N, CA, C and O of each residue as an XYZ file, in Angstrom:
188
protein
N       4.221     35.798      1.992
C       4.984     34.668      1.430
C       5.109     33.547      2.488
O       4.975     32.366      2.166
N       5.362     33.926      3.721
C       5.513     32.886      4.752
C       4.213     32.098      4.915
O       4.239     30.879      5.087
N       3.078     32.797      4.862
C       1.798     32.099      5.039
C       1.587     31.070      3.926
O       1.008     30.011      4.167
N       2.050     31.371      2.712
C       1.875     30.428      1.604
C       2.805     29.219      1.765
O       2.443     28.105      1.388
N       3.986     29.436      2.318
C       4.924     28.325      2.458
C       4.457     27.356      3.547
O       4.749     26.163      3.474
N       3.748     27.847      4.540
C       3.318     26.965      5.642
C       2.345     25.885      5.148
O       2.576     24.709      5.429
N       1.270     26.228      4.428
C       0.351     25.180      3.956
C       1.040     24.184      3.031
O       0.680     23.006      3.025
N       2.019     24.627      2.251
C       2.733     23.701      1.362
C       3.456     22.646      2.193
O       3.434     21.464      1.852
N       4.099     23.068      3.284
C       4.806     22.116      4.138
C       3.805     21.124      4.727
O       4.091     19.930      4.814
N       2.639     21.612      5.127
C       1.627     20.710      5.697
C       1.188     19.696      4.647
O       0.992     18.524      4.967
N       1.032     20.128      3.406
C       0.618     19.196      2.356
C       1.685     18.116      2.179
O       1.353     16.940      2.029
N       2.950     18.500      2.194
C       4.017     17.504      2.027
C       3.954     16.492      3.171
O       4.112     15.292      2.948
N       3.724     16.971      4.396
C       3.658     16.051      5.531
C       2.486     15.087      5.361
O       2.580     13.913      5.718
N       1.388     15.589      4.815
C       0.216     14.724      4.639
C       0.462     13.731      3.502
O      -0.092     12.632      3.515
N       1.283     14.103      2.524
C       1.538     13.203      1.390
C       2.481     12.066      1.794
O       2.316     10.941      1.322
N       3.456     12.333      2.647
C       4.426     11.299      3.009
C       3.743     10.058      3.584
O       4.062      8.954      3.143
N       2.830     10.174      4.536
C       2.198      8.954      5.065
C       1.388      8.226      4.001
O       1.259      7.003      4.047
N       0.841      8.973      3.042
C       0.077      8.317      1.977
C       1.002      7.386      1.183
O       0.632      6.254      0.872
N       2.204      7.871      0.859
C       3.135      7.020      0.111
C       3.478      5.779      0.935
O       3.555      4.673      0.401
N       3.683      5.970      2.230
C       4.012      4.820      3.086
C       2.848      3.838      3.100
O       3.047      2.625      3.041
N       1.629      4.371      3.179
C       0.448      3.501      3.199
C       0.339      2.749      1.877
O       0.006      1.564      1.858
N       0.619      3.439      0.771
C       0.540      2.789     -0.548
C       1.545      1.639     -0.604
O       1.235      0.558     -1.106
N       2.751      1.878     -0.086
C       3.757      0.807     -0.103
C       3.267     -0.373      0.727
O       3.443     -1.525      0.331
N       2.651     -0.092      1.881
C       2.150     -1.186      2.725
C       1.052     -1.944      1.995
O       0.994     -3.172      2.049
N       0.179     -1.204      1.310
C      -0.919     -1.858      0.574
C      -0.342     -2.742     -0.523
O      -0.808     -3.863     -0.730
N       0.674     -2.242     -1.227
C       1.287     -3.044     -2.297
C       1.869     -4.324     -1.708
O       1.706     -5.401     -2.280
N       2.546     -4.211     -0.571
C       3.128     -5.410      0.042
C       2.028     -6.380      0.445
O       2.160     -7.588      0.251
N       0.936     -5.851      1.009
C      -0.168     -6.721      1.438
C      -0.780     -7.413      0.224
O      -1.118     -8.594      0.293
N      -0.928     -6.682     -0.897
C      -1.498     -7.295     -2.103
C      -0.576     -8.399     -2.606
O      -1.042     -9.463     -3.012
N       0.736     -8.149     -2.579
C       1.674     -9.174     -3.046
C       1.553    -10.421     -2.170
O       1.542    -11.543     -2.676
N       1.462    -10.217     -0.848
C       1.324    -11.370      0.049
C       0.008    -12.084     -0.214
O      -0.047    -13.313     -0.209
N      -1.061    -11.310     -0.446
C      -2.373    -11.920     -0.708
C      -2.306    -12.743     -1.996
O      -2.862    -13.841     -2.056
N      -1.636    -12.227     -3.022
C      -1.519    -12.969     -4.282
C      -0.767    -14.274     -4.044
O      -1.154    -15.322     -4.561
N       0.312    -14.207     -3.258
C       1.065    -15.433     -2.986
C       0.168    -16.437     -2.259
O       0.187    -17.627     -2.573
N      -0.612    -15.965     -1.295
C      -1.486    -16.877     -0.545
C      -2.554    -17.445     -1.472
O      -2.866    -18.634     -1.401
N      -3.116    -16.606     -2.343
C      -4.161    -17.081     -3.251
C      -3.581    -18.136     -4.193
O      -4.234    -19.143     -4.465
N      -2.366    -17.919     -4.692
C      -1.769    -18.886     -5.617
C      -1.558    -20.219     -4.892
O      -1.812    -21.282     -5.458
N      -1.093    -20.158     -3.642
C      -0.891    -21.398     -2.890
C      -2.226    -22.089     -2.630
O      -2.337    -23.304     -2.798
N      -3.236    -21.328     -2.224
C      -4.539    -21.928     -1.917
C      -5.174    -22.475     -3.194
O      -5.802    -23.534     -3.161
N      -5.020    -21.776     -4.313
C      -5.633    -22.246     -5.565
C      -5.021    -23.595     -5.955
O      -5.745    -24.494     -6.380
N      -3.714    -23.748     -5.819
C      -3.083    -25.020     -6.167
C      -3.603    -26.117     -5.232
O      -3.837    -27.244     -5.670
N      -3.782    -25.794     -3.959
C      -4.284    -26.796     -3.019
C      -5.696    -27.221     -3.408
O      -6.018    -28.409     -3.389
N      -6.541    -26.246     -3.762
C      -7.915    -26.579     -4.137
C      -7.918    -27.454     -5.391
O      -8.709    -28.391     -5.499
N      -7.038    -27.145     -6.329
C      -6.990    -27.943     -7.559
C      -6.586    -29.371     -7.215
O      -7.143    -30.320     -7.767
N      -5.634    -29.534     -6.318
C      -5.202    -30.879     -5.954
C      -6.348    -31.643     -5.291
O      -6.528    -32.837     -5.533
N      -7.121    -30.949     -4.457
C      -8.241    -31.619     -3.778
C      -9.266    -32.077     -4.800
O      -9.810    -33.175     -4.678
N      -9.536    -31.254     -5.807
C     -10.525    -31.630     -6.826
C      -9.979    -32.803     -7.633
O     -10.646    -33.286     -8.548
């Protein structure tokens, strides 16, 4: 039983950083969208 519980704990540890990375990716995408919206308006004004 102890041997089975050990790999489960390792899986949880490996999953936690993935969630953190996903949150960082979401934030980066949101920032990228904001930058794209600003740049798109600038390009439209130039045209």
